[in-house]
C-alpha positions in Angstrom: -13.6 -16.9 -55.7 -11.3 -15.2 -58.3 -13.4 -12.3 -59.4 -11.3 -11.2 -62.0 -11.4 -14.6 -64.2 -15.3 -14.8 -63.5 -15.4 -11.0 -64.7 -13.7 -12.1 -68.2 -15.8 -15.0 -68.9 -18.8 -12.8 -68.5 -17.2 -9.9 -70.7 -16.8 -12.7 -73.4 -20.2 -14.3 -72.9 -21.7 -10.9 -73.3 -20.1 -10.1 -76.3 -21.3 -14.0 -77.8 -24.8 -13.9 -76.4 -27.6 -12.3 -77.4 -31.2 -11.6 -76.0 -30.0 -12.5 -72.5 -29.2 -9.0 -70.9 -30.7 -9.1 -68.1 -29.4 -12.3 -66.7 -25.7 -11.4 -67.6 -26.5 -8.1 -65.3 -27.6 -10.4 -62.7 -24.6 -12.4 -63.1 -22.6 -9.2 -62.9 -24.1 -8.5 -59.8 -23.6 -11.5 -58.3 -19.7 -11.7 -58.9 -19.0 -7.9 -57.5 -21.1 -8.9 -54.8 -18.3 -11.6 -54.0 -15.6 -9.7 -54.9 -13.2 -9.2 -52.2 -12.2 -6.0 -53.5 -15.7 -4.4 -53.9 -16.1 -5.8 -50.6 -13.2 -4.4 -48.8 -13.8 -1.1 -50.2 -17.2 -1.3 -49.1 -16.4 -2.2 -45.7 -13.7 1.0 -45.3 -16.6 3.2 -46.8 -19.1 2.0 -43.6 -16.4 1.1 -40.8 -14.6 4.2 -40.8 -15.5 8.2 -40.3 -14.2 10.6 -42.3 -12.9 14.1 -40.9 -12.0 17.5 -42.6 -12.0 18.0 -46.2 -9.1 15.1 -46.6 -10.9 12.6 -45.0 -13.7 14.1 -46.8 -12.7 14.3 -50.3 -11.3 10.2 -49.9 -14.9 9.0 -48.6 -16.4 10.7 -51.8 -13.7 9.3 -54.1 -14.3 5.8 -52.8 -18.4 5.9 -53.1 -18.0 7.2 -56.4 -16.0 4.1 -57.3 -18.3 1.9 -55.4 -20.9 3.3 -57.4 -19.6 3.1 -60.7 -18.5 -0.1 -60.9 -22.0 -1.6 -59.8 -23.5 1.3 -62.5 -21.4 0.0 -65.5 -20.9 -3.6 -64.9 -19.2 -4.6 -68.1 -16.3 -2.2 -67.5 -15.8 -3.6 -63.9 -12.4 -5.7 -64.9 -10.8 -2.5 -66.0 -12.0 -0.9 -62.9 -10.6 -2.9 -60.4 -7.3 -2.0 -60.0 -8.5 1.4 -59.4 -10.8 -0.2 -56.5 -8.1 -1.9 -54.9 -5.8 1.6 -55.3 -8.5 3.2 -53.9 -8.9 0.7 -51.0 -5.2 1.0 -50.5 -5.6 4.8 -50.1 -8.2 4.5 -47.8 -6.1 2.0 -45.5 -2.7 4.2 -46.0 -4.4 7.4 -44.4 -6.2 5.4 -41.5 -3.1 3.2 -40.5 -1.2 6.5 -40.2 -3.9 8.3 -38.4 -4.1 5.4 -36.0 -0.2 6.0 -35.6 -0.7 9.0 -34.6 -3.5 8.9 -32.0 -1.4 6.2 -30.4 1.7 8.3 -30.5 3.1 9.5 -26.6 4.0 12.8 -28.0 1.8 15.9 -28.9 1.6 16.1 -32.9 -0.2 18.5 -35.1 -0.6 16.2 -37.9 -4.5 16.1 -38.6 -6.2 12.7 -38.3 -8.8 12.6 -41.6 -9.8 8.8 -40.9 -11.0 6.9 -38.0 -12.7 3.3 -37.6 -16.1 4.3 -36.0 -16.0 1.8 -33.3 -13.0 3.2 -32.3 -13.9 7.0 -32.0 -16.2 6.9 -29.1 -13.0 5.1 -27.7 -10.9 7.8 -28.6 -13.1 10.4 -27.3 -13.0 8.8 -23.7 -9.3 8.3 -24.2 -8.8 12.0 -25.0 -11.2 13.0 -22.2 -8.7 10.8 -19.8 -5.6 12.2 -21.0 -6.6 15.5 -20.5 -7.9 14.9 -17.1 -4.7 13.2 -16.2 -2.8 16.4 -17.4 -4.9 18.9 -15.5 -4.1 16.7 -12.0 -0.4 16.1 -12.6 -0.3 19.8 -13.2 -1.9 20.7 -10.3 0.1 18.3 -8.0 2.9 19.5 -9.1 2.7 22.8 -9.3 -0.9 24.0 -7.9 -4.0 25.2 -9.3 -2.8 28.4 -10.5 -1.2 26.3 -13.3 -4.3 25.1 -14.9 -6.1 28.8 -14.7 -5.5 28.9 -19.0 -6.8 25.2 -19.4 -10.7 24.8 -20.2 -12.4 21.5 -21.5 -15.9 21.5 -23.3 -17.3 18.0 -23.0 -20.3 18.6 -25.8 -16.8 18.7 -28.0 -16.1 16.4 -31.2 -13.3 14.0 -31.7 -11.3 16.5 -33.5 -11.6 19.1 -30.8 -10.7 17.0 -28.2 -7.4 15.5 -30.2 -6.6 19.8 -30.9 -7.1 20.5 -27.2 -4.8 17.7 -26.0 -2.0 17.8 -28.4 -2.0 22.4 -28.1 -2.9 22.8 -24.9 -2.9 20.0 -22.3 0.2 18.3 -23.5 2.3 20.7 -23.8 1.3 22.7 -20.5 2.2 19.1 -18.9 5.9 18.8 -20.6 6.6 22.5 -19.1 6.0 21.0 -15.4 9.1 20.6 -13.1 8.3 17.6 -11.1 9.9 18.4 -7.7 13.3 16.7 -6.7 12.6 15.7 -3.2 10.2 14.3 -1.1 8.2 16.2 1.8 7.6 13.9 5.3 5.8 14.7 8.4 6.8 14.2 11.7 5.0 14.4 15.0 7.2 15.5 17.9 6.6 15.9 22.0 6.7 19.8 22.8 8.6 20.7 26.0 10.0 23.2 28.1 8.7 26.7 27.6 6.7 25.8 24.8 3.6 27.6 24.5 0.5 24.9 25.2 2.9 22.2 25.5 1.4 18.7 24.1 2.1 17.2 20.8 3.0 19.1 17.1 4.1 18.5 13.6 7.0 19.7 11.8 8.2 19.3 8.2 11.2 18.2 6.1 12.0 18.0 3.0 14.5 15.1 2.3 15.4 13.2 -1.1 13.6 10.3 -2.7 16.6 7.8 -1.6 16.5 8.6 2.0 12.4 8.7 2.2 12.6 5.3 0.2 14.8 3.7 2.6 13.6 5.2 5.2 9.8 4.5 4.7 10.0 1.2 3.0 9.3 -1.2 5.7 6.8 0.6 7.3 2.8 -0.3 7.2 1.4 2.7 4.9 -1.6 3.0 2.9 -2.1 5.6 0.3 -3.5 9.0 1.0 -3.2 10.2 -2.5 -2.1 9.0 -5.6 1.6 10.4 -4.5 1.4 10.6 -0.7 1.1 7.9 2.0 0.5 7.6 6.0 1.9 5.7 8.5 -0.7 3.6 10.0 1.1 2.7 13.1 2.2 5.9 13.9 -1.5 7.5 13.0 -2.9 4.6 15.2 -0.5 4.8 18.4 0.3 8.7 17.9 3.8 7.8 17.5 6.4 10.7 18.1 9.8 11.4 15.7 8.9 9.0 13.1 7.9 9.8 9.5 3.8 10.5 10.3 3.1 11.1 6.1 5.1 11.7 3.4 4.7 12.3 -0.3 5.7 14.3 -3.2 3.6 17.7 -4.6 0.0 18.7 -3.2 -3.2 16.2 -2.0 -5.9 16.6 -3.9 -9.4 15.6 -3.3 -10.1 13.8 -7.0 -8.5 10.8 -8.8 -6.3 11.4 -11.7 -9.5 10.5 -14.0 -11.4 13.3 -12.5 -8.8 15.8 -13.0 -10.9 18.0 -15.2 -13.2 18.8 -12.1 -10.4 20.7 -10.9 -11.4 23.3 -14.3 -14.6 24.1 -12.4 -12.9 26.4 -10.2 -13.7 26.7 -6.3 -10.9 25.2 -5.6 -10.2 25.2 -2.0 -6.1 26.0 -0.7 -6.4 26.7 2.4 -8.7 25.4 4.9 -10.6 27.0 7.1 -10.0 26.3 11.1 -11.6 23.3 12.8 -14.5 24.5 15.3 -15.3 23.4 18.8 -17.6 20.2 17.8 -14.8 19.1 15.7 -12.4 19.3 18.4 -14.0 16.8 20.6 -12.0 14.1 18.6 -8.6 13.3 18.2 -6.8 14.6 14.8 -8.4 12.2 12.2 -6.3 10.7 9.2 -4.6 13.7 6.9 -7.7 12.8 3.9 -10.4 13.0 6.5 -9.0 16.3 8.1 -8.7 18.0 4.9 -12.2 16.5 3.9 -13.2 18.3 6.7 -11.7 21.2 7.2 -12.7 22.1 3.1 -16.3 20.9 4.3 -16.1 18.0 1.7 -15.3 20.5 -1.4 -13.1 20.0 -3.9 -9.1 20.9 -2.7 -5.7 21.2 -3.7 -3.5 21.4 -0.7 0.3 21.9 -0.3 2.2 20.2 2.2 2.7 23.7 4.4 -1.1 23.7 4.6 -1.5 20.6 5.5 0.7 20.8 8.1 -0.9 23.8 9.3 -4.3 22.2 9.3 -3.3 19.3 11.6 -0.9 21.6 14.1 -4.6 23.6 14.4 -6.4 20.6 15.0 -3.8 19.0 17.5 -3.5 22.4 19.7 -7.1 23.4 19.1 -8.0 19.9 20.9 -5.4 20.5 23.7 -6.9 23.9 24.1 -10.5 22.8 24.4 -9.1 19.7 26.7 -7.6 22.2 29.1 -10.4 24.5 29.2 -13.1 22.1 30.0 -10.6 20.7 32.4 -9.7 23.9 33.9 -6.1 23.7 33.7 -3.8 26.4 32.5 -3.5 26.8 28.5 0.4 27.4 29.2 1.8 25.2 32.0 -1.4 22.8 32.2 -1.7 24.0 36.6 -5.2 23.5 37.5 -7.4 26.6 38.0 -10.1 26.5 40.7 -11.3 30.1 39.7 -12.2 29.3 35.9 -9.5 31.2 34.3 -7.5 30.1 31.3 -3.8 30.6 32.5 -2.1 31.1 35.7 -1.7 35.2 36.5 1.8 33.9 37.3 2.2 34.0 33.5 1.6 37.7 33.5 3.6 40.7 34.8 2.7 44.4 35.0 4.5 47.6 35.3 1.9 48.9 37.6 
């Protein structure tokens, strides 16, 4: 319906008719209720959330314009350009705010108008962005690098936007991703090595070298940036990549990264206990989960190596103690000693 033409017709009718004021007023109301311009403004007022001084001013001006046209329908035709202008003003602000929210870069410009059906989604999105920032910072630099970050889950959309753009994203952008990968292999100890048995060792290699070396392996993820060679684990193979990755091993997923801000992050796993050493070394993830008592952890590859060797060597010691074999050379001890007498000399 062409509302402008209807309003013009009603203006002419009102000027040339007497005694029909209420009827004409009802016709004005029906015409305005069918107006695309008026209904668009009404939808913008109802379907958007308005923030800060600028957003609230837009809402107040729009509501005033909407009420004014119904309060004075005889001047509706003159008010239509202002209504369309007000609607366009709100739309322009909403579009610019949406572009900011979709930006991949941190921004400082205020967000004043957001579609209310998108507000909850935006709040969830910004929480996820903050969580992933924390996760990646801890992954590459360790938990000390997130000490100055904090998150309030009761905060509204404006506070979340501010926190992400002024704290979390800038902190992530300062992080330097390592230019190397770590690789852990297992080898057989021989010669005069203490205890004998197997041990793990760590090396740092270029991404291209690791990619070529590990591309054909049957692997499974032990983190977002680390992997386990399934065959080497199951068959206890030596001198092949056992596990590899970049950065630290973290117990939580990226979308749960904010859990790292709660503190009590284990960075140095405990030693395995006697009962645990009755079974062979589990997968790296299970090893860390056991040695951190199921808590939140952020473990460097160096501490992963230490934990694996503690378990491996501890199990070897437990096996030799139970079988009464010398801890140094493996020779059977009839008198229940832990080591052969011949391994010790005295000046006396």
